[in-house]
C-alpha beads as a LAMMPS data file, in Angstrom:
LAMMPS data file: protein, C-alpha beads

294 atoms
293 bonds

1 atom types
1 bond types

-500.0 500.0 xlo xhi
-500.0 500.0 ylo yhi
-500.0 500.0 zlo zhi

Masses

1 110.0

Atoms # bond

1 1 1 -489.412 201.868 395.295
2 1 1 -487.132 204.535 393.834
3 1 1 -487.966 205.760 390.321
4 1 1 -485.899 204.357 387.462
5 1 1 -482.794 206.426 386.628
6 1 1 -483.143 208.596 383.531
7 1 1 -480.434 208.819 380.860
8 1 1 -480.299 211.761 378.494
9 1 1 -477.887 213.399 376.083
10 1 1 -477.389 216.759 374.448
11 1 1 -474.900 219.177 373.043
12 1 1 -473.186 222.515 373.214
13 1 1 -473.817 223.462 369.595
14 1 1 -471.572 226.214 368.249
15 1 1 -470.855 228.065 365.038
16 1 1 -468.108 230.520 364.016
17 1 1 -468.812 234.214 364.554
18 1 1 -465.989 236.428 363.315
19 1 1 -462.976 235.759 365.532
20 1 1 -465.134 234.062 368.153
21 1 1 -468.043 231.616 368.359
22 1 1 -471.758 231.616 369.075
23 1 1 -473.514 228.963 371.171
24 1 1 -477.067 227.699 370.691
25 1 1 -479.585 227.909 373.520
26 1 1 -483.272 226.985 373.430
27 1 1 -486.384 228.177 375.235
28 1 1 -488.709 225.496 376.591
29 1 1 -492.187 226.953 377.080
30 1 1 -493.493 224.118 379.226
31 1 1 -490.715 224.761 381.774
32 1 1 -490.313 228.476 381.060
33 1 1 -486.545 228.120 381.009
34 1 1 -483.524 228.549 378.747
35 1 1 -481.454 225.421 378.278
36 1 1 -478.883 223.667 376.164
37 1 1 -480.581 221.266 373.726
38 1 1 -480.930 217.809 375.251
39 1 1 -483.372 214.941 375.736
40 1 1 -483.873 211.354 376.854
41 1 1 -482.365 208.329 375.166
42 1 1 -484.745 206.105 373.221
43 1 1 -484.533 202.649 374.836
44 1 1 -481.089 201.175 373.972
45 1 1 -480.027 204.181 371.876
46 1 1 -476.328 205.040 372.002
47 1 1 -475.792 208.290 373.969
48 1 1 -473.871 209.960 371.147
49 1 1 -476.594 209.100 368.643
50 1 1 -479.164 210.464 371.088
51 1 1 -477.183 213.672 371.556
52 1 1 -477.062 214.341 367.816
53 1 1 -480.737 213.444 367.373
54 1 1 -481.907 215.651 370.244
55 1 1 -479.868 218.624 369.055
56 1 1 -481.398 218.289 365.594
57 1 1 -484.937 217.857 366.916
58 1 1 -484.745 220.806 369.318
59 1 1 -482.778 223.257 367.161
60 1 1 -483.383 222.160 363.555
61 1 1 -479.594 222.207 363.052
62 1 1 -477.328 219.251 362.320
63 1 1 -474.433 219.107 364.781
64 1 1 -471.158 217.276 364.172
65 1 1 -469.682 215.881 367.433
66 1 1 -466.152 216.941 368.309
67 1 1 -465.533 215.911 371.915
68 1 1 -467.339 214.679 374.991
69 1 1 -467.970 217.248 377.694
70 1 1 -468.456 216.584 381.435
71 1 1 -471.606 214.666 382.287
72 1 1 -474.309 216.476 384.241
73 1 1 -476.160 214.639 387.019
74 1 1 -479.065 215.796 389.154
75 1 1 -482.220 214.586 390.880
76 1 1 -485.564 215.182 389.194
77 1 1 -488.638 216.434 391.130
78 1 1 -489.984 212.856 391.322
79 1 1 -486.768 211.674 392.960
80 1 1 -485.315 209.942 389.906
81 1 1 -481.588 210.320 389.270
82 1 1 -480.910 211.851 385.853
83 1 1 -477.622 211.950 383.956
84 1 1 -477.029 213.908 380.769
85 1 1 -474.078 213.169 378.468
86 1 1 -473.045 216.321 376.635
87 1 1 -470.941 216.662 373.489
88 1 1 -469.380 219.677 371.860
89 1 1 -470.846 219.921 368.344
90 1 1 -470.104 222.184 365.442
91 1 1 -473.193 223.368 363.578
92 1 1 -473.046 222.196 359.988
93 1 1 -473.652 224.667 357.190
94 1 1 -477.077 224.792 355.639
95 1 1 -480.514 226.179 356.407
96 1 1 -482.002 225.332 359.763
97 1 1 -485.348 223.578 360.061
98 1 1 -487.987 224.446 362.616
99 1 1 -487.786 222.593 365.955
100 1 1 -489.619 219.275 365.765
101 1 1 -492.099 220.074 368.555
102 1 1 -492.882 223.753 369.326
103 1 1 -494.528 222.737 372.593
104 1 1 -491.089 221.578 373.782
105 1 1 -488.934 224.284 372.157
106 1 1 -490.389 227.497 370.779
107 1 1 -487.263 229.677 370.408
108 1 1 -483.757 228.848 369.178
109 1 1 -481.011 231.472 369.345
110 1 1 -477.241 231.592 368.827
111 1 1 -475.511 233.885 371.318
112 1 1 -471.992 234.835 372.257
113 1 1 -470.708 232.637 375.103
114 1 1 -471.084 235.513 377.564
115 1 1 -474.666 236.196 376.476
116 1 1 -475.465 232.470 376.509
117 1 1 -474.193 232.185 380.087
118 1 1 -476.357 235.149 381.050
119 1 1 -479.425 233.648 379.336
120 1 1 -479.198 230.024 380.536
121 1 1 -481.307 229.062 383.521
122 1 1 -479.099 226.381 385.084
123 1 1 -475.592 226.537 386.598
124 1 1 -474.514 223.229 385.000
125 1 1 -475.373 224.529 381.518
126 1 1 -473.532 227.763 382.217
127 1 1 -470.414 225.869 383.338
128 1 1 -470.404 223.827 380.127
129 1 1 -470.563 226.956 377.973
130 1 1 -467.777 228.571 379.995
131 1 1 -465.638 225.470 379.476
132 1 1 -466.299 225.493 375.726
133 1 1 -465.447 229.200 375.511
134 1 1 -462.046 228.441 377.031
135 1 1 -461.110 225.678 374.587
136 1 1 -458.535 226.217 371.848
137 1 1 -459.831 225.784 368.297
138 1 1 -460.613 222.214 367.237
139 1 1 -458.673 221.546 364.052
140 1 1 -459.152 217.789 363.542
141 1 1 -461.210 214.845 364.774
142 1 1 -460.249 211.165 364.353
143 1 1 -462.107 207.991 365.308
144 1 1 -460.100 205.009 366.581
145 1 1 -461.934 201.725 367.162
146 1 1 -461.023 198.216 368.237
147 1 1 -462.385 195.414 366.085
148 1 1 -465.525 193.590 367.195
149 1 1 -465.685 190.174 368.835
150 1 1 -464.365 187.374 366.639
151 1 1 -464.675 184.185 368.668
152 1 1 -461.667 182.582 370.323
153 1 1 -458.309 182.424 368.618
154 1 1 -457.732 178.827 369.722
155 1 1 -461.003 177.678 368.185
156 1 1 -460.274 179.033 364.703
157 1 1 -458.507 176.532 362.469
158 1 1 -457.223 178.931 359.840
159 1 1 -454.671 181.733 359.788
160 1 1 -455.477 184.178 362.589
161 1 1 -455.522 187.206 360.282
162 1 1 -458.465 185.549 358.507
163 1 1 -460.545 185.047 361.668
164 1 1 -463.891 186.833 361.039
165 1 1 -466.070 188.728 363.469
166 1 1 -468.859 186.657 365.002
167 1 1 -472.532 187.471 365.557
168 1 1 -471.745 189.688 368.532
169 1 1 -469.006 191.393 366.539
170 1 1 -471.388 192.096 363.672
171 1 1 -473.803 193.805 366.073
172 1 1 -470.927 195.866 367.481
173 1 1 -469.843 196.814 363.963
174 1 1 -473.356 198.016 363.138
175 1 1 -473.422 200.206 366.258
176 1 1 -469.985 201.623 365.504
177 1 1 -471.076 202.244 361.929
178 1 1 -473.924 204.443 363.141
179 1 1 -472.001 206.253 365.875
180 1 1 -468.752 206.895 364.009
181 1 1 -470.654 208.118 360.935
182 1 1 -471.855 211.052 363.050
183 1 1 -468.386 212.614 363.155
184 1 1 -468.263 212.552 359.342
185 1 1 -465.111 210.597 358.452
186 1 1 -464.015 210.848 354.834
187 1 1 -461.349 208.156 354.974
188 1 1 -461.465 204.639 356.461
189 1 1 -458.248 202.872 357.441
190 1 1 -457.949 199.334 358.815
191 1 1 -455.224 197.092 360.169
192 1 1 -454.691 193.998 358.054
193 1 1 -456.685 191.307 359.907
194 1 1 -460.083 190.517 358.415
195 1 1 -461.903 191.247 361.703
196 1 1 -460.545 194.811 361.695
197 1 1 -461.750 195.425 358.164
198 1 1 -465.153 193.814 358.798
199 1 1 -465.680 196.123 361.768
200 1 1 -465.543 199.117 359.402
201 1 1 -467.760 197.601 356.705
202 1 1 -471.113 198.921 358.035
203 1 1 -469.537 202.386 358.318
204 1 1 -468.181 202.109 354.781
205 1 1 -471.641 201.133 353.525
206 1 1 -473.250 204.106 355.287
207 1 1 -470.791 206.619 353.888
208 1 1 -470.046 205.078 350.502
209 1 1 -466.317 204.897 351.258
210 1 1 -463.751 202.205 350.576
211 1 1 -461.526 200.774 353.316
212 1 1 -457.760 201.166 353.043
213 1 1 -455.436 198.626 354.669
214 1 1 -452.542 199.973 356.723
215 1 1 -450.194 197.554 358.536
216 1 1 -449.093 200.324 360.923
217 1 1 -452.154 199.611 363.103
218 1 1 -451.783 195.802 363.328
219 1 1 -450.503 193.853 366.340
220 1 1 -446.998 192.428 365.865
221 1 1 -446.490 188.687 366.166
222 1 1 -443.800 189.237 368.823
223 1 1 -444.979 191.061 371.959
224 1 1 -441.523 192.606 372.320
225 1 1 -442.204 194.523 369.130
226 1 1 -445.290 196.276 370.538
227 1 1 -443.425 199.465 371.627
228 1 1 -441.982 199.924 368.130
229 1 1 -445.402 199.267 366.609
230 1 1 -446.969 201.867 368.901
231 1 1 -444.394 204.470 367.840
232 1 1 -445.058 203.756 364.175
233 1 1 -448.833 203.843 364.697
234 1 1 -448.595 207.202 366.497
235 1 1 -446.612 208.683 363.628
236 1 1 -449.091 207.322 361.097
237 1 1 -452.056 208.658 363.065
238 1 1 -450.465 212.111 363.077
239 1 1 -450.213 211.917 359.276
240 1 1 -453.873 210.924 359.013
241 1 1 -454.860 213.719 361.397
242 1 1 -453.484 216.299 358.998
243 1 1 -455.435 214.924 356.013
244 1 1 -459.082 214.061 355.435
245 1 1 -460.969 213.111 358.587
246 1 1 -460.301 209.439 359.254
247 1 1 -461.723 206.479 361.137
248 1 1 -459.163 203.798 362.016
249 1 1 -459.714 200.175 363.054
250 1 1 -456.922 198.624 365.116
251 1 1 -456.236 195.933 367.734
252 1 1 -456.161 195.518 371.488
253 1 1 -452.397 195.344 371.961
254 1 1 -451.797 198.507 369.957
255 1 1 -454.530 200.925 371.051
256 1 1 -453.693 201.398 374.778
257 1 1 -450.022 202.171 374.184
258 1 1 -450.857 204.327 371.187
259 1 1 -453.308 206.469 373.144
260 1 1 -451.001 206.702 376.165
261 1 1 -448.196 207.924 373.905
262 1 1 -450.417 210.515 372.253
263 1 1 -451.745 211.633 375.645
264 1 1 -448.300 211.903 377.221
265 1 1 -449.002 209.156 379.786
266 1 1 -446.707 206.390 381.035
267 1 1 -449.420 203.895 381.983
268 1 1 -451.471 202.408 379.118
269 1 1 -453.955 200.855 381.561
270 1 1 -456.584 203.628 381.461
271 1 1 -456.661 203.380 377.673
272 1 1 -457.647 199.723 377.455
273 1 1 -460.452 199.415 374.925
274 1 1 -463.173 196.782 374.792
275 1 1 -463.709 194.943 371.546
276 1 1 -466.298 196.686 369.437
277 1 1 -465.767 200.071 371.097
278 1 1 -463.490 203.016 370.528
279 1 1 -462.580 206.658 370.940
280 1 1 -462.975 210.073 369.372
281 1 1 -459.620 211.865 369.287
282 1 1 -459.894 215.651 369.158
283 1 1 -456.951 217.786 368.077
284 1 1 -455.971 221.428 368.213
285 1 1 -453.030 221.599 365.823
286 1 1 -450.658 218.824 366.862
287 1 1 -451.959 218.830 370.438
288 1 1 -454.328 216.064 371.487
289 1 1 -457.086 218.112 373.057
290 1 1 -459.400 215.322 374.222
291 1 1 -459.986 211.563 374.217
292 1 1 -463.672 210.682 374.299
293 1 1 -464.802 207.084 374.742
294 1 1 -467.590 205.888 372.499

Bonds

1 1 1 2
2 1 2 3
3 1 3 4
4 1 4 5
5 1 5 6
6 1 6 7
7 1 7 8
8 1 8 9
9 1 9 10
10 1 10 11
11 1 11 12
12 1 12 13
13 1 13 14
14 1 14 15
15 1 15 16
16 1 16 17
17 1 17 18
18 1 18 19
19 1 19 20
20 1 20 21
21 1 21 22
22 1 22 23
23 1 23 24
24 1 24 25
25 1 25 26
26 1 26 27
27 1 27 28
28 1 28 29
29 1 29 30
30 1 30 31
31 1 31 32
32 1 32 33
33 1 33 34
34 1 34 35
35 1 35 36
36 1 36 37
37 1 37 38
38 1 38 39
39 1 39 40
40 1 40 41
41 1 41 42
42 1 42 43
43 1 43 44
44 1 44 45
45 1 45 46
46 1 46 47
47 1 47 48
48 1 48 49
49 1 49 50
50 1 50 51
51 1 51 52
52 1 52 53
53 1 53 54
54 1 54 55
55 1 55 56
56 1 56 57
57 1 57 58
58 1 58 59
59 1 59 60
60 1 60 61
61 1 61 62
62 1 62 63
63 1 63 64
64 1 64 65
65 1 65 66
66 1 66 67
67 1 67 68
68 1 68 69
69 1 69 70
70 1 70 71
71 1 71 72
72 1 72 73
73 1 73 74
74 1 74 75
75 1 75 76
76 1 76 77
77 1 77 78
78 1 78 79
79 1 79 80
80 1 80 81
81 1 81 82
82 1 82 83
83 1 83 84
84 1 84 85
85 1 85 86
86 1 86 87
87 1 87 88
88 1 88 89
89 1 89 90
90 1 90 91
91 1 91 92
92 1 92 93
93 1 93 94
94 1 94 95
95 1 95 96
96 1 96 97
97 1 97 98
98 1 98 99
99 1 99 100
100 1 100 101
101 1 101 102
102 1 102 103
103 1 103 104
104 1 104 105
105 1 105 106
106 1 106 107
107 1 107 108
108 1 108 109
109 1 109 110
110 1 110 111
111 1 111 112
112 1 112 113
113 1 113 114
114 1 114 115
115 1 115 116
116 1 116 117
117 1 117 118
118 1 118 119
119 1 119 120
120 1 120 121
121 1 121 122
122 1 122 123
123 1 123 124
124 1 124 125
125 1 125 126
126 1 126 127
127 1 127 128
128 1 128 129
129 1 129 130
130 1 130 131
131 1 131 132
132 1 132 133
133 1 133 134
134 1 134 135
135 1 135 136
136 1 136 137
137 1 137 138
138 1 138 139
139 1 139 140
140 1 140 141
141 1 141 142
142 1 142 143
143 1 143 144
144 1 144 145
145 1 145 146
146 1 146 147
147 1 147 148
148 1 148 149
149 1 149 150
150 1 150 151
151 1 151 152
152 1 152 153
153 1 153 154
154 1 154 155
155 1 155 156
156 1 156 157
157 1 157 158
158 1 158 159
159 1 159 160
160 1 160 161
161 1 161 162
162 1 162 163
163 1 163 164
164 1 164 165
165 1 165 166
166 1 166 167
167 1 167 168
168 1 168 169
169 1 169 170
170 1 170 171
171 1 171 172
172 1 172 173
173 1 173 174
174 1 174 175
175 1 175 176
176 1 176 177
177 1 177 178
178 1 178 179
179 1 179 180
180 1 180 181
181 1 181 182
182 1 182 183
183 1 183 184
184 1 184 185
185 1 185 186
186 1 186 187
187 1 187 188
188 1 188 189
189 1 189 190
190 1 190 191
191 1 191 192
192 1 192 193
193 1 193 194
194 1 194 195
195 1 195 196
196 1 196 197
197 1 197 198
198 1 198 199
199 1 199 200
200 1 200 201
201 1 201 202
202 1 202 203
203 1 203 204
204 1 204 205
205 1 205 206
206 1 206 207
207 1 207 208
208 1 208 209
209 1 209 210
210 1 210 211
211 1 211 212
212 1 212 213
213 1 213 214
214 1 214 215
215 1 215 216
216 1 216 217
217 1 217 218
218 1 218 219
219 1 219 220
220 1 220 221
221 1 221 222
222 1 222 223
223 1 223 224
224 1 224 225
225 1 225 226
226 1 226 227
227 1 227 228
228 1 228 229
229 1 229 230
230 1 230 231
231 1 231 232
232 1 232 233
233 1 233 234
234 1 234 235
235 1 235 236
236 1 236 237
237 1 237 238
238 1 238 239
239 1 239 240
240 1 240 241
241 1 241 242
242 1 242 243
243 1 243 244
244 1 244 245
245 1 245 246
246 1 246 247
247 1 247 248
248 1 248 249
249 1 249 250
250 1 250 251
251 1 251 252
252 1 252 253
253 1 253 254
254 1 254 255
255 1 255 256
256 1 256 257
257 1 257 258
258 1 258 259
259 1 259 260
260 1 260 261
261 1 261 262
262 1 262 263
263 1 263 264
264 1 264 265
265 1 265 266
266 1 266 267
267 1 267 268
268 1 268 269
269 1 269 270
270 1 270 271
271 1 271 272
272 1 272 273
273 1 273 274
274 1 274 275
275 1 275 276
276 1 276 277
277 1 277 278
278 1 278 279
279 1 279 280
280 1 280 281
281 1 281 282
282 1 282 283
283 1 283 284
284 1 284 285
285 1 285 286
286 1 286 287
287 1 287 288
288 1 288 289
289 1 289 290
290 1 290 291
291 1 291 292
292 1 292 293
293 1 293 294
C-alpha cells in the first residue's frame, strides 16, 4: 500500500532592504540543508493558516500573506507524494523570537535574492525566490469572500435578504474568520443580505472591527442588471483598494464577473466561487497582480 500523501505549507518571507528586498532562508541541522520555511499541516488545518504558523515557528517572525505562489510537489524517500503550498509573506515589524525547535531550525538569515538562491539547497526553492525577485512591488491586498451556506431559498419563508447562514455556513464563517484575519484587514465591508454580514462576524470579532454595509456588492433582483452591478462593484473595489486594507463579503452572481473584469478576462467561469470560500486580491498600483483562492 502506498504511503499517505503529505500536505505542507510555507512561505517566501521577505523584508525591505534599501531599494530591494531580503528573503528569509533557514538551516535545518537534521537534514543539513538550507530551505524556505515550511512544514506539515496539522490535521484539517487550512493551508494558509499552516503556512503562517510554520513560518513563525521556524523563523520567529510573523509573516503577513500577500499572494499564493506556485505549489511544489515531489516524492519523499518513503515513496509518499508531498505537496507544499507556498505564499509570499511580508515580515512584520518587531523583534524576532527564536525558532520554536532548534533541532529543526538552528539558523535563520535574511539574504538578498541572489544570495538566497545561491544558499538554498533545492531547485524548487530557488525558482520561487527568483519568481519573487521579479515581482513588482505589492501595494495593496484585499480579501473577497462569498457568504457561507444559508439553506435553500425556497425553504425560507421570510424576505430573502433576511435568510441567515445555517450550521454549515457558521463553520465556514469561522474558518474564513481565521484565514482572512491573517492578511490583516482594517476595514470590513458587506453586501446587504444578512448571510453576507454574518459571514464576516467571526472575523469582526477577531479583529475588533465593525462591519459596514455596501449595496455595491449585492446581487440585483433582475439578472439582466448583473453586468451593471459588476461594473459598479469593480469601481467600488478599486476605491477600497486605495484605502485601508479591506475584506469584502459578496454574492455568487457578482463575484465571478467582478473578478473576470478586474483580471481582464471575458469568461467568468474560472472565477466561480463556492459558498464560504473566497480570494486574496493582490495589487501593484492599479494593476491586479494576483488572484489567490482561499
